[in-house]
C-alpha positions as a printed Julia matrix, in Angstrom:
209×3 Matrix{Float64}:
  16.81  -10.39   -7.96
  14.13   -9.76   -5.39
  14.94  -10.07   -1.69
  14.55  -13.55   -0.2
  11.91  -12.33    2.22
   9.21  -10.13    0.77
   7.71   -7.4     2.9
   4.0    -7.83    3.61
   1.52   -4.96    3.75
  -2.04   -5.46    4.96
  -4.11   -2.54    3.71
  -7.6    -1.16    4.27
  -7.65   -1.61    8.06
 -10.17    0.2    10.25
 -11.7    -2.04   12.96
  -9.93   -1.7    16.33
 -10.13   -5.35   17.37
  -9.26   -6.58   13.88
  -6.22   -4.29   13.75
  -5.16   -5.53   17.18
  -5.4    -9.17   16.05
  -3.6    -8.6    12.74
  -0.76   -6.88   14.61
  -0.14  -10.13   16.51
   1.17  -11.57   13.23
   3.58   -8.64   12.77
   3.05   -7.51    9.18
   5.76   -5.16    7.93
   3.23   -2.5     6.96
  -0.42   -1.75    7.72
  -2.43    0.63    5.55
  -5.15    3.06    6.62
  -7.22    4.72    3.89
  -7.93    8.45    4.35
 -10.13    8.64    1.26
 -13.78    9.19    2.05
 -15.05    7.49   -1.12
 -13.45    4.2    -0.08
 -15.41    1.4     1.6
 -12.44    1.13    3.97
 -12.25    4.82    4.89
 -11.0     5.73    8.36
 -11.83    9.1     9.89
  -9.76   11.07   12.38
 -11.68    9.79   15.4
 -11.05    6.17   14.4
  -7.37    6.8    13.84
  -6.99    8.57   17.18
  -8.44    5.45   18.81
  -6.18    3.11   16.83
  -3.12    5.05   17.99
  -3.7     3.52   21.45
  -2.47    0.19   20.06
   1.15   -0.95   20.12
   2.22   -1.27   16.5
   5.67   -2.58   17.39
   7.78   -2.91   14.23
   4.75   -2.59   11.92
   4.9     0.66    9.95
   1.62    2.55    9.51
   0.86    3.74    5.96
  -1.54    6.6     5.32
  -3.3     6.16    1.97
  -4.51    9.3     0.19
  -6.07   10.11   -3.18
  -5.4    13.58   -4.62
  -5.38   15.13   -1.17
  -3.72   18.48   -0.56
  -0.14   18.3     0.74
  -1.14   20.56    3.64
  -3.67   18.05    5.0
  -1.28   15.12    4.54
   1.46   17.02    6.38
  -0.97   17.9     9.17
  -1.96   14.23    9.63
   1.7    13.19    9.55
   2.6    15.71   12.24
  -0.26   14.38   14.38
   1.38   10.95   14.2
  -1.36    9.27   12.14
   1.11    7.37    9.94
   4.8     6.64    9.37
   4.82    6.92    5.58
   2.34    7.94    2.92
   0.86    6.1    -0.08
  -0.37    8.36   -2.87
  -3.06    6.69   -4.95
  -4.17    9.51   -7.23
  -2.68   11.78   -9.89
  -0.4    13.65   -7.49
   2.16   15.86   -9.18
   5.91   15.62   -8.58
   5.68   19.16   -7.17
   3.18   18.12   -4.49
   5.29   15.1    -3.62
   8.32   17.31   -3.15
   6.38   19.32   -0.56
   5.86   16.11    1.41
   9.49   15.06    1.02
  10.56   18.43    2.4
   8.69   17.53    5.61
  10.59   14.24    5.88
   7.73   11.99    4.76
   8.55    8.69    3.03
   6.54    8.23   -0.18
   4.95    5.22   -1.85
   3.65    6.38   -5.26
   0.94    4.2    -6.77
   0.47    3.55  -10.48
  -2.69    1.91  -11.81
  -1.82   -0.66  -14.44
  -4.08   -1.64  -17.32
  -3.53   -2.63  -20.94
  -2.79    1.0   -21.8
  -0.13    1.44  -19.09
   2.81    3.55  -20.28
   5.97    2.97  -18.18
   7.37    6.35  -19.26
   5.15    7.98  -16.6
   7.49    6.6   -13.94
  10.45    8.78  -14.92
   9.15   11.98  -13.29
   8.63   10.19   -9.96
  11.77    8.05   -9.92
  13.97   10.69   -8.22
  11.44   11.65   -5.53
   9.37    8.61   -4.51
  10.91    6.15   -2.07
   8.9     3.24   -3.43
   6.49    2.51   -6.26
   3.33    0.42   -5.96
   1.68   -1.18   -8.98
  -2.06   -1.83   -8.65
  -4.83   -2.9   -11.01
  -6.53   -0.14  -12.95
 -10.25   -0.29  -12.22
 -13.4     1.58  -11.22
 -12.14    2.12   -7.67
  -8.93    3.74   -6.46
  -7.66    0.43   -5.11
  -9.47   -2.56   -3.66
 -10.91   -3.62   -7.02
 -10.2    -7.26   -6.24
  -8.61   -8.43   -9.47
  -5.14   -8.69  -10.97
  -3.41   -7.04  -13.91
  -0.95   -8.88  -16.17
   2.12   -9.09  -13.95
   4.35   -9.81  -16.96
   4.12   -6.08  -17.73
   6.45   -5.54  -14.78
   9.28   -7.32  -16.6
   9.18   -4.49  -19.14
   9.7    -1.71  -16.61
  13.18   -0.19  -16.66
  13.35    1.22  -13.13
  15.63    0.7   -10.15
  12.93    1.74   -7.68
  11.88   -0.92   -5.14
   8.17   -1.59   -5.52
   5.11   -3.22   -3.97
   2.71   -5.37   -5.98
  -1.01   -5.01   -5.34
  -4.34   -5.84   -6.96
  -6.45   -8.87   -6.11
  -3.68  -10.68   -4.26
  -4.69  -13.94   -2.59
  -2.79  -16.09   -0.11
  -1.91  -18.57   -2.87
  -0.24  -15.84   -4.96
   2.75  -15.6    -2.64
   4.58  -18.56   -4.21
   3.54  -17.53   -7.73
   5.07  -14.1    -7.32
   8.26  -15.47   -5.77
   8.74  -17.78   -8.74
   8.41  -14.86  -11.19
  11.61  -13.27   -9.82
  10.43   -9.73  -10.52
  13.31   -7.3   -10.42
  13.16   -4.84   -7.48
   9.99   -6.36   -6.01
  10.16   -5.61   -2.28
   6.68   -6.39   -1.01
   3.11   -7.56   -1.51
   0.08   -5.46   -0.63
  -2.98   -7.49    0.44
  -6.45   -6.05    0.8
  -9.85   -7.13   -0.56
  -9.12  -10.81   -1.28
  -8.32  -11.59    2.36
 -11.41   -9.89    3.81
 -14.57  -11.13    5.47
 -16.12   -7.68    4.93
 -14.64   -4.41    3.62
 -12.05   -3.37    6.22
 -12.33   -6.63    8.2
  -9.48   -9.05    7.49
  -9.7   -12.84    7.71
  -7.21  -13.67   10.45
  -6.67  -17.21    9.16
  -5.58  -15.82    5.79
  -3.36  -13.2     7.44
  -1.66  -15.94    9.48
  -1.02  -18.06    6.37
   0.56  -15.13    4.55
   2.79  -14.04    7.41
   3.89  -17.6     8.22
   5.0   -18.14    4.62
């Protein structure tokens, strides 16, 4: 059974004032995308500025796509994030390098009709969490859902986040599905006014529910 209270992650943040206002609603996690091909990319200067904010109990997630472990470790040591989300084809060997530095890992898997759950086995012993997102043209933020019933077929004990086109109204739908080991929901494009700019009314609805 899933926990009674799902964790909430608001991803793709970059605007200082918007981040400040979202933090007032105390999401469990907030994601910052360090992938320069993303519409929600944050550079080092922006992150340095965001570090001036008080994140309280909200954990900062650094999102990377096929980035070298050395750069991820460097950013971690600079205090840019609390845990890392790996959204590419990162090898178990590279993940072990990050684990050796004490970094918590969310490993992302893109799910489409051809998804093969056997890929999870190599990452089960080393990732702290899985995240299942919709397979699409972009590495995240595609704005549409995959067939969540696929998750009932996954034989894994790893706690996971669900992502991909999530809307405010999906919260109750997901809760009623009783997905085994579901620990949190990852919201991004469907609660935005513009890429990287979250609708505060939608954020408030999600966090209040």
